[in-house]
N, C-alpha and C positions, 0 to 999 in steps of 0.2 A: 437194823442195828442203830442207825442214826436217829430214828424216831424214838427208840427206847432211851438212848443217851440224852437226847434233848428233853424228853418228858421228865426224866429223873433230875436233870440239871435245872429245869424250870421249877420243879417242886422245891429244890434246894434254895433257889433264889427267892421264891415266895416265902419260905420258912424264915430266911434271913431278913427279908423286907418287913415281915409282919412281927418280927421279934420272937417267933416260936422257938428259935434256937439262935445261938451265936457261933456254933461250930457244926460243920458238916463234912463228911468224907464220902467220896464217890470213887470206887475203884472200877474202872471201865471193864477190865478183864484181868483175872489173875495171871500174873506173869509166868507161872509155871505150868499152866494148863495148855494143852495142845488142841483145845476145842475149836473146830472150824466155825466161823461166823460168816453171815452175809454182811457185806459192807455196801450200803445203798449206792447203786449206780457204778460200782467199781468192778465187780466181777459177776459172772453169770452163775456161779455156784459158791457154796460156802468155802472159805479158805482159812488156813491157820496162820495167824500172825506169828505165833511161836515158831512154826516151821520156816516162815520167811526170814525171821531174824537169825536163824541158824544156817541159812543158805544165801547169804547176802550177795555172793558173787553170781549166783544163778537167778535170784529173785529180787534184785535191787529195784527194778522198776515197779514191781508190785508192792514192795516194802515202802517205797517212797509214796505211793498212792495211799496206802493205809496210814502212814505217818501224817500226810496232809489231811486225810479224813479226820483223824483224831485232833489235829490242831484246829480244824474248822469247828469242831464241837467245843473245844476250849474257848475259842474266840467268841462263840455264841454266848457262853456264860459271862465272859468279860463284857461284851456289848450290853447284855441285859443289865448287869450290875452298874455299868457306867451310865445307863439311861434312867436310873432310879435316883431321884434327888432326895437327900436327907433333909432334916429340919434346918440344918445349918447352911444349906445351899450346896454343899459338896455332894458328890455322888456316893451311892452305896459302895461302889468300887473303892473310893478313897478311904472308906472306913473298914475295908475288908482285906484279907490276905488270901490269895489263891495260889496254890502250889501245884504244878503239873510236872511229872517226871517219871523216871524209870529207875528201877533198882540195879540195872545193868548199863554199863557204858558201851559194851559191845556184846550183843547176844550170841554171836558165833563163837566167841572165846570165853564167855562168862566173866568178863572183866567187871570188877566192882569199883572201878575208878572212872574218872572222867564222865560222871553221870550227867545226862542232859536234864537240867532242872530249870523251869521257868517260874518265877514269882511275879504275880500281878497284884496290883493294889498297894495302897500306902499304909495299911494297918493303922488308920487314924493319924497319919502323918509321922509315924515312927520309923518308916523305911523309905529309902530313896527308890525312885523308879528310873527306867530308861538306861539301866546299866548292863554291861556284860562283864561278869566277874569270873575269872579263871583262877580257881583255888589251887594252892600248891599240892603237889602229889602227896597222898596220904591223909588229906583233910577229911575227917569223918563227916558224913551227911548229917549226923546228929548236931553238928555245929549250926547248921541252918535251922534245925528244929528248935534248938536252944535260943537262937536269935529271935525267931518268930514267937516263941512262947513268951519271952521277956518283953517283946514289943507289944504283945497283947495283954501284958500286965501280970504275968505269973511270977516274975522275980526268982527264977531258978538259977542256981550256981552251976549245975551240971544237968545234962540229960543224956541217958544211955552212955555211949562212949565219947561224948563231946569233950573237947579240949578247951574251947573258948567260943565266944560269940564272933560273928563275922562283922567286924567293924565297918567294912567297906560298904555295906548296904544299910547301915543305920543312919537315920536322918539327924 
């Protein structure tokens, strides 16, 4: 699993670095599928992340291992982008936005709020880094997508069910 994720993420980095694309999406695993996967070095048989997320009281230690595994894959992409220098001397990460997250705040109760989202990169200096932002209850995730789209030059007034941009992350 880790080999596949790193290979695909390395291909995305190369495509961004060479200008083959300016946008890439990589869904590591569909959130609604209960397909068991092997996680390199974590378990001796395929396990279901979906099943773990619904049994947090019984499987919390395993779930924490899988979460750490996924974060290590995300960190790999960040590190790769941070070590590629652009013509202006900044890193490719400085010119990029990476978003990592989940559509559920709590898998066991199917909560669609308190979503764990990480944004890395400055989007060409349009966004602040090093922040922890706790949005008010009921804030649509589309507000983040709107903010990111506008930071990358789209100039949208709305996106999906957005209500406004997230000013706290704008540079």
